[in-house]
C-alpha positions in Angstrom: 0.0 0.2 0.2 1.7 3.4 -1.4 2.4 5.9 2.1 1.5 8.5 -0.6 -1.8 10.9 -0.1 -3.3 12.5 -2.8 -5.8 15.9 -2.3 -6.5 18.7 -4.4 -5.5 21.0 -2.2 -2.9 20.5 0.7 -3.0 23.8 4.1 0.1 23.5 5.9 0.1 25.0 9.5 -3.2 24.8 11.5 -3.2 27.7 13.1 -6.0 30.0 12.9 -5.7 30.9 9.2 -4.9 26.9 8.1 -8.0 26.5 10.4 -9.9 29.1 9.0 -9.0 27.3 5.5 -9.9 24.4 6.0 -13.2 25.1 7.5 -14.4 26.9 4.1 -13.0 24.1 2.1 -14.8 21.6 4.2 -18.1 23.1 4.5 -18.0 23.4 0.2 -16.9 20.3 0.1 -13.7 20.4 -1.3 -11.4 17.8 -1.2 -8.5 18.4 1.4 -6.0 18.0 4.2 -4.3 19.9 6.3 -0.8 19.4 7.9 0.4 20.7 11.2 3.8 20.4 12.8 2.5 20.9 16.6 0.3 18.2 18.9 -2.3 20.4 18.4 -4.0 23.2 16.7 -2.8 26.9 17.5 1.0 25.6 18.7 2.3 29.3 17.9 0.0 30.2 20.6 1.2 27.7 23.4 4.6 29.7 23.4 3.5 33.5 22.6 3.5 36.0 23.5 6.2 34.6 25.8 4.4 36.5 28.5 0.9 35.4 27.4 -1.4 38.3 27.6 -2.8 38.8 24.0 -3.4 42.1 22.4 -6.2 41.3 20.1 -9.5 42.3 21.6 -12.3 40.4 22.9 -15.0 42.6 23.7 -18.0 40.1 25.8 -20.4 42.9 26.4 -21.4 45.3 22.9 -25.4 46.1 23.6 -25.7 45.2 20.0 -27.7 41.5 19.2 -26.5 41.8 15.7 -23.6 39.0 15.7 -22.1 40.8 12.5 -21.6 44.4 14.7 -20.5 42.2 17.6 -17.1 41.1 15.2 -16.1 44.2 15.1 -14.5 43.9 18.7 -14.2 40.4 18.6 -10.5 40.1 17.2 -10.4 36.4 18.0 -13.0 34.7 16.3 -13.1 32.7 13.3 -16.0 32.8 10.8 -18.4 29.8 11.1 -21.9 29.3 10.7 -22.1 28.0 14.3 -23.3 31.0 16.2 -21.8 29.4 19.5 -18.1 28.8 18.4 -17.0 32.3 19.6 -13.8 33.3 21.6 -16.2 35.5 23.7 -17.8 32.7 24.8 -14.2 31.3 26.4 -13.3 34.2 28.5 -14.7 37.9 29.6 -11.2 38.8 29.5 -10.6 42.1 27.6 -7.1 41.0 26.4 -7.4 37.5 26.8 -4.8 34.9 28.0 -2.7 33.1 25.0 -4.0 29.8 26.9 -7.6 30.6 26.0 -6.8 30.8 22.1 -5.1 27.4 22.6 -8.4 26.3 23.8 -10.7 27.8 21.3 -8.4 26.9 18.5 -8.2 23.0 19.3 -12.4 23.2 19.9 -12.9 24.7 16.5 -11.1 21.9 14.8 -12.7 19.3 16.7 -16.4 20.7 16.9 -16.0 21.0 12.8 -14.1 17.8 12.1 -11.5 19.1 10.4 -9.2 17.1 8.6 -6.0 18.1 10.4 -2.8 15.2 11.0 -1.0 16.6 13.7 2.9 15.7 14.7 3.6 16.3 10.9 6.4 18.8 10.4 6.8 19.4 6.4 10.7 19.3 5.7 10.2 19.6 1.8 8.6 20.8 -1.3 9.0 19.6 -4.6 7.3 20.5 -7.4 8.1 17.8 -10.2 4.3 18.2 -11.8 2.1 18.7 -9.0 3.2 19.7 -5.3 5.0 16.9 -3.3 5.1 17.3 0.4 7.0 15.3 2.7 6.7 15.2 6.4 9.4 14.2 9.3 8.4 10.3 9.1 8.7 9.9 5.1 5.1 10.8 4.4 4.3 12.1 1.2 1.2 14.3 0.0 0.4 15.1 -3.5 -1.7 18.0 -4.6 -2.8 20.2 -7.4 -2.3 23.5 -4.9 -1.3 24.4 -1.6 -1.9 27.3 0.8 0.8 27.8 3.4 -0.6 29.3 6.2 2.6 28.9 8.5 3.0 32.5 9.9 6.1 34.1 10.8 8.0 31.2 11.9 11.7 32.0 12.0 13.6 34.7 14.2 14.5 37.8 12.6 17.9 38.5 13.3 19.1 42.2 12.5 22.6 42.6 11.0 24.5 43.4 14.0 28.1 43.1 14.8 28.0 40.9 17.7 24.7 39.9 17.5 25.3 36.4 18.2 25.7 37.9 22.0 22.2 38.7 22.4 19.5 36.3 24.3 16.2 36.0 21.9 12.5 36.8 23.0 11.6 33.3 22.1 13.3 31.5 24.7 14.4 34.2 27.1 13.4 34.0 30.7 10.1 35.4 31.6 10.7 35.3 35.5 11.1 39.0 36.7 13.5 38.1 39.4 16.1 36.8 36.8 16.9 40.1 35.9 17.0 41.5 39.8 19.1 45.0 39.4 20.5 44.3 36.4 21.1 46.8 33.7 18.8 45.6 30.1 19.4 46.3 27.0 16.2 45.1 24.7 16.6 45.7 21.1 13.9 46.3 19.0 10.4 48.4 19.1 7.5 46.6 18.5 4.9 45.1 21.2 7.2 41.9 22.2 10.2 44.2 22.9 7.7 46.7 24.9 5.9 43.6 26.6 9.1 42.3 27.3 10.0 45.9 29.4 6.8 46.0 31.1 7.1 42.7 32.6 11.0 43.1 33.7 11.0 46.8 34.7 9.9 46.0 38.1 13.0 44.2 39.0 15.7 45.7 36.7 17.8 48.3 37.5 17.8 50.4 34.6 15.9 48.6 31.3 16.6 50.2 27.8 14.5 50.1 24.7 16.5 50.7 21.6 15.4 50.8 17.7 15.9 53.6 14.9 13.8 56.2 13.7 10.5 57.5 15.4 8.3 55.1 17.7 4.7 54.5 16.4 1.6 54.3 18.0 -1.2 52.1 17.5 -3.9 54.8 18.5 -2.6 57.5 16.4 -1.5 55.3 13.2 -4.3 53.0 13.4 -2.1 50.2 12.7 -2.7 47.6 15.4 0.7 46.4 15.3 2.5 49.4 16.8 2.5 49.6 20.2 -0.7 49.2 21.8 -1.2 51.0 24.5 -1.6 47.9 27.0 2.1 47.4 26.6 3.1 51.3 26.6 3.8 51.3 30.6 7.1 51.5 30.1 7.1 54.8 28.1 5.4 56.4 31.4 8.7 55.5 33.5 10.9 56.9 30.9 9.1 60.4 30.3 9.1 60.5 34.1 12.6 59.6 34.6 12.8 56.6 36.4 15.6 55.3 35.1 14.3 53.6 32.1 14.8 55.0 28.5 13.5 55.0 24.5 17.0 55.0 22.7 16.5 56.4 19.2 19.1 54.6 17.1 21.0 52.1 15.6 22.6 49.2 17.5 26.2 49.1 15.8 27.7 46.1 18.0 27.5 44.3 20.7 30.6 43.5 22.6 30.9 40.6 25.4 34.0 41.3 28.3 34.0 40.0 32.0 32.1 42.9 33.3 29.0 42.0 30.9 28.3 43.8 27.1 29.4 47.2 25.8 27.1 48.3 23.2 27.9 51.3 21.0 24.7 53.0 20.1 24.4 55.2 17.1 21.4 58.2 18.5 19.6 59.6 15.6 18.4 62.2 18.0 21.6 63.5 18.4 23.4 63.9 14.6 24.4 60.2 14.6 26.5 60.5 18.3 27.9 56.9 19.2 27.9 56.1 22.6 29.1 53.3 24.4 27.1 51.8 27.3 27.4 48.8 29.3 24.6 46.3 29.9 24.4 43.1 31.9 21.4 41.9 29.9 20.8 42.0 25.6 17.3 40.9 24.7 17.0 40.8 20.7 12.8 41.1 20.1 12.5 42.3 16.4 9.9 40.1 15.3 9.9 36.5 13.1 10.1 36.0 9.2 8.7 33.8 6.7 10.6 30.3 6.5 10.9 29.3 2.9 13.5 26.6 3.6 11.4 23.9 2.9 11.1 24.4 -0.5 12.9 23.2 -3.5 14.4 25.8 -6.1 11.9 24.9 -8.7 9.2 25.9 -6.2 10.7 28.7 -3.8 8.6 31.4 -3.3 9.9 34.9 -3.3 10.9 36.7 -0.9 9.8 40.4 0.0 10.2 43.3 2.7 13.4 42.1 4.1 13.2 38.5 3.0 10.4 38.7 5.7 7.9 37.6 3.8 6.5 36.0 0.8 6.0 38.1 -2.2 2.3 37.9 -3.6 0.0 38.8 -5.8 -4.0 40.8 -5.1 -5.1 37.0 -4.7 -2.5 35.8 -1.8 -0.4 34.1 -4.5 3.2 33.4 -5.1 4.7 36.0 -7.7 6.3 33.6 -9.2 5.1 30.1 -8.3 1.5 29.4 -9.8 -0.9 27.6 -7.3 0.9 28.5 -4.0 -0.9 30.2 -2.0 -0.5 32.0 1.5 -3.0 32.9 4.4 -2.6 34.3 7.8 -0.2 36.9 9.0 2.6 36.5 6.2 -0.5 37.8 4.1 0.6 41.2 5.3 3.0 42.5 2.9 -0.2 43.1 1.0 -0.8 45.8 3.1 2.2 46.2 5.2 1.6 48.5 8.5 -1.8 50.0 6.8 -4.5 47.4 7.7 -4.6 44.2 9.4 -4.1 42.0 7.5 -1.4 40.7 9.9 -3.8 39.7 12.5 -6.7 37.2 13.1 -9.8 39.7 13.3 -8.3 41.0 9.5 -6.8 37.9 7.6 -10.3 35.9 8.6 -11.7 37.9 6.3 -9.0 37.8 3.9 -8.8 33.9 4.0 -12.8 33.9 3.2 -11.8 36.7 0.0 -9.0 33.8 -0.6 -11.4 31.0 -1.0 -14.1 32.8 -3.0 -11.0 33.3 -5.3 -10.2 30.0 -6.0 -13.5 28.9 -6.2 -14.1 31.0 -9.3 -10.5 29.7 -10.8 -10.4 26.6 -9.6 -13.9 25.3 -9.7 -16.2 28.0 -11.8 -18.0 29.1 -8.8 -18.9 32.8 -9.1 -18.0 35.3 -6.7 -21.8 35.5 -4.7 -23.3 38.7 -5.5 -27.4 40.0 -5.8 -29.6 42.6 -7.9 -29.4 45.6 -6.4 -32.0 48.7 -7.3 -31.7 51.3 -4.4 -28.1 51.5 -4.3 -28.0 54.5 -1.8 -29.7 52.4 0.8 -27.6 48.8 0.4 -24.4 50.7 0.9 -25.8 52.8 4.0 -27.1 49.0 5.0 -24.1 47.5 4.6 -21.5 50.3 6.2 -23.6 50.0 9.5 -22.8 46.5 9.7 -19.5 45.0 8.0 -17.2 43.6 10.1 -15.0 42.9 7.4 -14.9 46.3 5.5 -14.6 47.6 8.9 -11.5 45.4 9.8 -9.6 45.0 6.5 -10.1 49.2 5.8 -9.5 50.3 2.7 -8.1 46.7 1.9 -11.6 45.0 1.0 -14.6 46.8 -0.5 -18.1 45.7 -1.1 -18.8 46.3 -4.7 -21.5 47.6 -7.3 -21.2 46.2 -10.8 -23.2 47.8 -13.9 -23.4 46.3 -16.7 -23.6 47.0 -20.4 -27.1 46.4 -20.5 -27.7 48.8 -17.1 -28.5 46.0 -14.7 -26.4 46.3 -11.5 -25.0 43.6 -9.0 -23.7 43.7 -5.5 -20.9 41.9 -4.6 -19.2 42.3 -0.7 -15.5 41.9 0.4 -13.8 42.3 -2.3 -10.1 42.7 -2.3 -9.6 46.1 -4.0 -6.3 45.1 -6.1 -7.9 42.0 -7.5 -11.5 43.4 -8.2 -9.5 46.0 -10.5 -7.2 43.0 -11.7 -10.7 41.0 -12.4 -12.8 43.4 -14.0 -9.9 43.9 -16.8 -9.8 39.8 -17.1 -13.6 40.1 -17.7 -14.0 37.4 -14.7 -17.2 39.6 -13.4 -18.5 39.9 -16.8 -19.1 42.6 -18.9 -18.8 45.3 -16.8 -19.6 49.2 -18.2 -18.3 50.8 -14.5 -18.2 49.7 -11.0 -18.4 51.6 -7.5 -15.9 50.4 -4.8 -17.3 50.7 -1.0 -14.2 51.0 1.4 -14.5 52.5 5.2 -10.9 54.2 5.7 -9.4 57.1 7.5 -8.8 60.1 5.7 -5.6 61.4 4.8 -2.9 62.1 6.7 -4.6 60.7 10.0 -1.8 59.2 11.6 -0.3 63.2 11.9 -3.1 64.3 13.6 -4.0 64.1 17.6 -7.1 62.9 17.8 -6.9 63.9 21.6 -6.2 67.8 20.3 -9.3 69.6 20.1 -7.6 72.1 18.0 -7.0 69.4 15.2 -9.1 66.5 15.6 -12.1 65.5 14.0 -14.5 66.6 11.3 -17.9 68.4 12.5 -20.4 65.8 12.5 -22.7 67.6 10.4 -20.7 68.1 7.5 -21.7 66.8 4.6 -19.0 67.0 2.3 -17.2 64.5 4.9 -14.0 65.1 2.3 -11.7 66.0 5.0 -12.5 63.4 7.6 -9.8 61.8 9.4 -11.6 59.3 11.4 -13.2 55.6 9.8 -15.8 56.5 7.5 -17.4 55.0 4.5 -15.5 56.4 0.8 -17.4 55.5 -2.7 -15.1 55.6 -5.7 -16.6 55.4 -9.5 -14.4 53.8 -11.6 -14.6 53.0 -15.6 -12.1 50.4 -17.3 -10.2 50.3 -13.8 -9.9 54.5 -13.8 -11.1 56.2 -11.2 -13.4 58.7 -12.1 -14.7 60.5 -9.0 -14.8 60.0 -5.3 -17.4 60.7 -2.2 -16.8 60.8 0.9 -19.7 59.7 3.9 -19.1 62.5 6.8 -17.2 60.6 9.7 -19.4 59.8 12.7 -18.8 59.4 17.1 -20.5 56.0 17.0 -20.7 55.0 13.4 -23.8 55.2 12.5 -24.3 56.4 9.1 -28.0 56.8 9.3 -28.7 60.2 8.7 -30.9 61.3 6.0 -29.8 64.5 5.4 -26.0 64.0 6.9 -25.4 60.9 5.0 -28.1 59.2 2.8 -28.9 62.3 0.8 -25.2 63.3 -0.2 -25.1 59.9 -1.2 -27.9 59.8 -3.3 -27.0 62.5 -5.0 -23.5 61.7 -6.2 -24.8 58.5 -7.1 -27.7 60.3 -9.2 
């Protein structure tokens, strides 16, 4: 009996993205298999974040009874037809413990009876004709297409002289007592660095967090991967002069001697002055990257953004390997530091869009659509409910297609870049013109302090909406892929765009 397994689609990784892909494939009767290196679903969350507190919002009490609206503030649930299978049922904590995520993902796989093979670590991917995948046990799997949902599994190590002397975030001690009265340098400016700094500052003598460029704060940039407020207690101790500091500069070298470590820092704030500072411990918290080492040369995906992510088309397909797709946090290269593809509350919708793209390409199933007569009412209803456009702001769009015969169809949650390409290829039929409906922050929103009442939000009675900085609906009209014009629906404090005079009337006039 042959040990080779043949399937239509192979999913590598049983984290949230792999499980989401598997759920959709199984729901639509597609033959597939999921391979997972760990002993259970969500292996990543058994180790990370190291101090166990997630930064993904889990808001149980919303005052809403609309499940779609509730997903706007539920950043951890996967999409399914089971209203009981939501992460909010696992813990009331606003910022949950990572162990709750492990438990939830395990239940999601079991309750949906997903075809996952655990303890199956992929060691090689070749492509003599179909993809051929081998695991550590010698098992072989053959598939027409592959979805890689492995996340970023390899530490990203910057080019620093002597960097091998640093400890790494992924295995450094998380016991604050191990750092008692020590001088500690943490290299990195992301949430893992500040998570570590916050956890250690009660016991350290001095903690410095170092990295080049200006520190980006999520509440201002609206990119949730930038520093979150839940991790920034350290900044208080710095600005209130409590022995901790943020070093804005490059680490040039790390030297080890009998007294610990001597680190050269090139400060950007003071015209590149170089200073040598002594530390007892140096921790590297510079993030992770995609591991492409399992791929043979004939099917190794091209990398991008300092080789941290696989380069992808608008359909999340490798730019150089046809039929090799990506799902989950590694898809963030498509909206890098702009939207939320790197996080569950964003990529769950990305995976659903990828599934619809694959259904159309491989099975001839058109993107779901419906006829629409009152376009204004349809748009207003959707922007007041949708979670997908809310989460993947500016990246996913609802679409109104107008055919050559004047008929209109409404499509939900299409990636904007894919839409333009698909229309040009005729994948949506004969299209005379089309509208995109997105939720977006205004131009230069990250340059405005939202807490400054002299420079913050627009008047909520301003019917133009054009200068709105906060999240608001934007409708654009295209013909032959070219932008014709656009309309901004004015922002609203509670994100309720349903006023007849302020929201509906100007939109109706624009559409006329």
